[in-house]
Structures are given as C-alpha cells and as structure tokens.
N, C-alpha and C positions, 0 to 999 in steps of 0.2 A: 671386279671381275675382269679377267684378262681377255682381250680380243685376240685370239690366237691367229685368226686370219690376217689381221693387221701386222702382227709380229712376223708371220710367214712372208708377207710381201716385202719386208725389209731385208730378207736374206737374198743371196745371189741367185739361187734357184727361183725364188719367188718373183724377183724382178724380171727374170727371163719369161716366166709364164704369164705374168701380168702384161708385159709388152706384147708377146706373141699371140695371146688369146683374148686380149682386150678386156681383161678382168678388172673389177673395181680396184682402185689404187689409193686407199685412204692414207693420208700422212698423219703422223702424230701432231695433235694440235697443242701449241704452247698455251699454258695457263698462267695466270698471275701468281707471282711469288714475291716475297719481300724483296724490295730493290728493283722490281721490274720497271722498265720505262713505259710511259703511256703509249709511245710508239717507237719502235727500235729501228727506224730506217727513214729514208727521205720520203717526203710527202709532196705530191704535185697537186696544186690547187687550180681550179678553173671556175669560171663564172659566166653568167649571162648578165652583163651590165655590172655597175658598181652599186651594191646595195648595203643597207645597214647590216643585214644578216651576213653577207660576205665579209664585211669588216669585222664582225664579231668572231667569225670563224678564224680569220687570219690572226686576230688578237689571241685567240685560244692557242693556236699552233705555236705562236711565239712564246706564250706563257708556259707551255709544256716542254719547251726546248726543242721542238721539232725542226729539222732541217727541211724547209719547204721552198718550192719555187712556183711561180705562176707561169703556167704554160700557155703560149699562144695557141689558138685553134690550129690543129693539124700539124703541130711541131712537137717532136719528142726526140730526145737524145737516145741513140742506139745503145749508149753505155749506161744509161740510167736504169736502175732497178728499184722503182719506187715501192715502198712498203704500204703506202696508202694513196688512193686517188680520191680527192674530195671535190665535189662539184656543187656550186651554189646555183640552183635553178630557180630561186625565188623571183628572179627578174623576168622569167618567161611570161609573156602576156598573150601569146597566141601560138598556134601550132607551128607557125613559121620558125619560131625560136627553137623548136625541138631538134632541128638539124645540128645545133651546137653540141648536143649530146654525142652524136656520131663523130663529129669532128674532134671532140676532146678525147673520147675514150678509145676509138678505133686504133689510133697509132700507138697507144700505150698499154692496152689491156693485156697483151701478150707479155709485156715486160714486168707485170706486177709480181712482186716477190712472194715467196712461200708464206702461207698464212697471212696473206695481204688483206687489206681492208679497202672496200669501196663504199663511200658514203655520198649519197645524193641528198641535198637539202632543198626542199621545195616549199611553196606557200600552201597552206591548208586549203584544199579546193573549195570547200563550202564557204570560205571567207574571202574568196576572190572578188576583185572589184568589178569584173565583167564576165559574161558567159564564155568569151573567148579565152580568158585567163583560166577559168575553171576547167575548161576542156584540156588545155595544155598541161595544167598541173596534175589532173587526174591521170593523164597519160604516163606520168612518171612511174606509176605503180607497175604497169606492164613492162616498162623498160627495166626497172631494178629487179623484179622477180625473174625475168628472163635472163638477165645478165648473171644473176646468182647461180643459174644452172649451167652457165658457160664457163665461168672462171674455174680454175683448177688449183691443185696443191694447197688445199685447206683455206682458200680465200673466201671471204664473205662479202655480201652486198646488202646494204640496208638503206632505207629511205626515211628521212626525217622531215615531217611537215611542220612548219613553224607559222604560227598565227602572225598577222601583220604587226602587232605590237609586242611580240615575244622574242625578238632577236637577242635580248639580254639573258634568255633562259636556256641557251643552247649548250652551255659549258659542260654540265654533268653528263648530258646525253652523248655529246661528241667524245668526251673522255672515255665513256663506257664503250662506245662502238669502235673507237680507234685501238683500244687496249686489248690485251689477252683476256680480259674479263668477259668479253663477248664472244669467246671462241666458238660456241655452238649456236649462236643467234645469227640466223642467216635468212635473207629474203623477207625481212619484216618491215612493217610500216609503223612509225611512231608519230604521234601528234603532240606537239608542244604548244601550250597556251600561255597567256600571261600569268605571272605569279610574283610574289614578293621576292625581291632579289636577296639571296642569302650568300654571305661570304663566310666560308668555313675552310678548314684544312682538308684538301682532297685526300691526304694520306690517312686521315682519321675523321671522316665526315660525320660519324655518329657519336662522337664524344659527348657525354652527358645525356644521351638518349636511353630510354628504357624500351626494350622490345619483347613482346609476347610471341612465342613460337609454339603452336600446338603440334603434337606428333613429333616432338623434338628428340626422342630417344635414339632414333636410328636413321640410316639412309639419308634421304633428302633433308629431313627435318634436322638431323644432327649437323649436316653441312651448312644449313641456313644459320643455325645457332653459332657455329664456329666463325662464319664469315661476318656476321653482324658484330660479334665480339671483336674480331680482328679490326673492324672499322671503328671500334670505340664504344659500342653499345653495351649496356648491362642487359643480359638476357634472362627472361623468365620463361623457363621451359615447362611445358605441360605435356603429360602423357598418361596412359592408363596405368593403374597400380601394378599390373603384371610386367610392365617394363621399367619398374622402379630402379633396378640395378643399372641398366643401360642409361637411363636418364640421369642418375646420380653421377655416373662417370663423365658424361658430356658436360653437365653443369659444373662439376668440380674442376674440370680442365680449363674452363673459361671464366670461372668466378661468377657464375650465374646462380639463380635460385630455382628450385624445382617445386612443382605443384602436381600431385598425383590425383587425377580425376578422369572420369569419362565425360567427354565434351557433350554427349547427348543427355546427360543427367539433367533433371529439372532445375537444380540449383547451380549448375555449372557457370552460367554467366555471372551470378552473384558472387560465387566463390572466387572466380578469376578477378573480378573487379576489386573485391575486398583484399585479396592477396597483393594485387598490384599497388593499391593505395597504402596499405599498411607497411609493406616492405620497401616500396620504391617511390611512393608519393604520386603514382599514376603511370600512365603509359604514353609513349610517343609513336610506337610502331606496333602494329598487330599483323601477324602472319598466320593465316588460316591454312595450315599445311596438313593437319590430320586427315587421313582418308583411308578407305577400305574398298575392296572389290568383293563381289559375290557373283561371279560370272555364270550366266546361263542364257540360253536363247529364251526369248520372251514366252514362248509356248510352254517351256518347262520351268519357268521361274515362279517361286512361291512368293506370296505377299510379304513374308517376314524378311526374305532376302532383298526384295525391292526396298522395303522401308529401312532396313539396316543401313544400306548404302546411302540413301537420301538423308537419313538422320545424321550420319557422321559427316558426309561430304558437303551438304548444302544447308540443311535445317539448323544444324549447330552453328555454323558461321553466321547465318541470319540472326539467330537469337543472341549470340554473344556480341555481335556487332551492335545490334539495337540497344542492348543493355549498357555496353561501354560508352555509347554515345549519349544515352539518356542520363546515365549516372555521372557523366563528366570524367570517368576514369581515363578515357582517351582524351588527351589534351588537344586543344585547338592547335592547328599547324601540324598535326600528326599525319601518319600514313597507314593505310590499310592495304594489305596485299593478299589476294586469294590465289590459291594454287588450283588452277583448272587443269585441262588436258587437251591434247589435240583430238581425243575421242569426243570431247564436247563440241568440237568444231566440225569434224569430219564424220563422226559416228564410228562404231566398231561392232563387228559381228559378235554377238553374245554378251554385249555390254550395254544394253538399253538402259539399265538402271544407273550404271556408272556414267555413261554419256549424258543422261538426263541431269544427273547431279552436277557434272562439270560444266555443262551448258548453263545451268542455273547459277553457278558461280560467276560466269561471265555476265549473266543477267543482273546479278547483284551489283557488280561494278558499274554497269551501264545505268542502272536505276538510281544509284546513290551518288554518282559523281557530280551531277549538277547541284544537288542540294548541299552536299558536303563542302563544295567550293566556297560557300558562304562562311564557313568556319575555317577556311584554308586547310581543310583536311583532304588529302589525296587518296584515291582508291584506284587500284590497278590489279591486273591479274597476269600471271605467267601460265603458259599452257605447254607443259613439257611433252616431248615426243618420246622416243626410245632412249631411256636413261639407264645406265648400267647400275642396277641395284640388286639386292637379294631377290626381289620379286621377279625381275626380268631374267635372273640367272636360272629360275625354275621353269622358264618357258621352253618348250621343245626346241631342239637344236635348229631345225630347218626354219621354224617361224622366227626364232631369235635372230638368225642370220639375215633373213629378209628384213626384219625390223631395223637392223643395223645399217643395211646397205641402201634402202630406198629413201635416201635423202642426198642432197647435193654434196655433203661432206663425206658420205659413204661410210659412216661409223656411228656408233652410239655416243650419246653425251654422258657426262659425269654429273653426280649430284651437285658438285661445286658450280656447274654451269647454271643450274637453276638458282642456287644461292647468290651468285654474283648478280644476276638479273634482279633479284629481290633487293639486294643491297643498293643497287642503282635507284630503284623506285624509292627506297626508304631515305635516301640522301636528302636532307633539307634543301640542297641546291637544285633538286629536281622539282622545285615548287610548281613549275608549269606543266608537269607530266601527270595527268590524271585521266581516268576513263579509258586507259589503254589495255589491250590484251596482246602480249608479246609471246609468240611461240618460241620455245627453247627446243628446237627440233632439228637443227642442221638443214633447214628448208626441206622438210619432209614432203614427199610426193603425194601424201594423203591430205585431202582437204585443201582449203584456200591457201 
C-alpha cells in the first residue's frame, strides 16, 4: 500500500509545506537487499572503561568491515557524518558514570547520517553487582527511549542489555540493529543472556534449518516465509484451505511445503508434527503468525467472536507448542517466535479480545522461556505496530493516517520489517536471545 503523504513530502511543493507548517516529514527507510552492507558508513564507538563487551563490539565492527573510530569524550569532527553511534555502557557502576552519555552523544548526535543507528549496550540491571550499578544501568532505558524521539531523518535508537557472562553473544543482535534489517525497530530494549556460541554464515544463517510458519499465505506470514527462505531455511507453510492458491504460490516460489488446515482444529498439533517429521525430519523454527480480528466494544461483543479470536491467536499456539515440545518434533536448540501486537501491550479501543490474545502470546513467551532454556530452545515475540497490509488498507483514511504518523519514524512499517525481526530471533547465533518481546512499531507513541 502506497503512503501517498510520504510521496507528497518528497515533491518540491511538499518540502515547502513541511518546512513552513511543521508537518511530519517521514523519509523513505532503506531495507535490506541482496548485497547490502551491514552498515554503509562510518561508526563512532565510545565506552565507559575497557570491558569485555566493548572488546567484543569492536571485534564485530572490524569483522563486518565497518570504518570506525573511537571518540574521546566531548570530541567530534565537524566533517564526520557517522552512520552509527555505538556506546558501551556496561562499565557504568554508578550514576556518576551517566555523564559520559551526554559527553559522548551531545557533540555528535546532530551529525548522525540519514537512517542512522544509535546503539547503547548496557549490563542487565537485574544482574548488576551492586545496587548502585543497577540504578545506573536501569537509567539507560530512559535515555535511549527519549533519544529515539529526538533523532531525525529515519534514525533509530535501541538498547541492548548483556548479561555479565554473555559478551560473546552480541554478534547477531548488533548486526541486526546496525543493518537495514532493523529499519522499523526503534526505542526497544533487548536482553541477551549466555548461550552456546554458534559460528555460522551470517549471509545464510538458517541453512539446513526447517521452519514452520502459520498463516503463511498472505501479508506478514508470506513475508516471514520469504525472509526465512532467503536466509537458507526450508519453510513449511500452514494456512486454512480457503487460502490454498495463495499458499501454494508462496511455497512454490521458495521451495517450501504446504499444509492446509485450521490451526484451531482438535488434531492440528498432531497433523503439523506428523507432516514436519515425515517430510522434513522435524522442525527447528516455529513461527506462530496466524491471527484474526473480530473487533467490537466489549458491551457489544458476542461470546463466539471473543472465543474465535482467542482460539486462533492464543489457544492454538499454546496447544501446538505443547505438542511439538512433547513429541520432540521441535528439535533441541530450536526457536519459537510468537507474533503479538502493540495492542497486547497498550490495549486498543474495540479490541479487548484481540488485545487479550496478544498479551497472552507475551505471557506464553515469559512463562516458557526459563524452562525451555534447559533444552537450549529459545522463545521470543514480536509486537508489530502499524504495518502496511491489506487489513490496514481497509482502515478509514483519518485513522490510518494517525496510525502511520504517531511514531518516531512518522510512517507505517512493512511486512518485511516483522519478518526480519523474526529471522534475527531464529538465527542460531542468537542463542543468548530468549524471553524478549520486541516491538516493530517505529517507536509508537502508544504504550511503553
């Protein structure tokens, strides 16, 4: 769906009106394409002290071929236009160290390039050595979320918390946040814990893996299937029989297999497991994407509309996940990803059923993450905001425009933005990433 307002702002008349009237000025966001660089410009690195995490970050920057410099506090070249600012704050042990944030960022934030990246890396507050360190580390969330609302021209700001013994796990996450793959992920907080170190090809990290994607025939589901296949996975697409033609087209294009069924049917978990084992020998990745809406205010909502939404969006993922784990169809070391929604975080008028189901998906992640870690299985969720799909195209014009503009990037996201986030979760190199809920919303003003 075309964002006509964004197209208009790129015209000569549009530029004049945007400037004179102070209108939103969304810039086109670069997305990942074959041959894209992980970061296509200079990087400035700063740190509080000399830490193992800081050394790991610099090693990654060298590995991806980034041109980076280490800036002294308060020093910035007026000619430098950095594409990314990366700051290691894991060495902050008290609030006195927080002044280093201002000294590093203030001189350079105006120079950040178009669609630039700001990444702050901190120590997981709950795992801090002292109360003073925990206070300082928790303060980073307020800093990054606020800075995300200040930067312009399509730039994003994100915070990565790293456990004390997990500095070797930062690679896949920093690649994701530095690259165009994270174009619509802004103002988010990710926690990385310890995990088994995996060395794979970042260009095809899912080679040899089998991925289940429910609701794969259209929209976000089709984008997920395509991106996982691009990264090397064999995709098993599931959708309802009435979407058979669309599902067949998607799976044929990527060399995947198709399974037509209703995920709410009693035997759906057993049929999915049997298909996965017979055709693919098992699963490594499970993406619970299938979802529906039946919007009404609660006073006018029928029980069948309530249950239909919870059955598809929440109860089916619960049942399918439980059976795949019990049967062993999901192999140890695998990844489960739920598609939640910012409605499940912030709520939404007329969507009590939908918001309940999507908050439940987040609950599923939080409930299972600790126990699944014993099998080295990761479980995470994405929470999309306003994404340009057939569904949002049917939203009344005024509401659609508000949905697009009330985020820091002042535009809607694309299905591929959700898919790229899921592919990052699914990457075996993301072994330390579990129990996370990342909003793909351009830092929406709704909710946390």
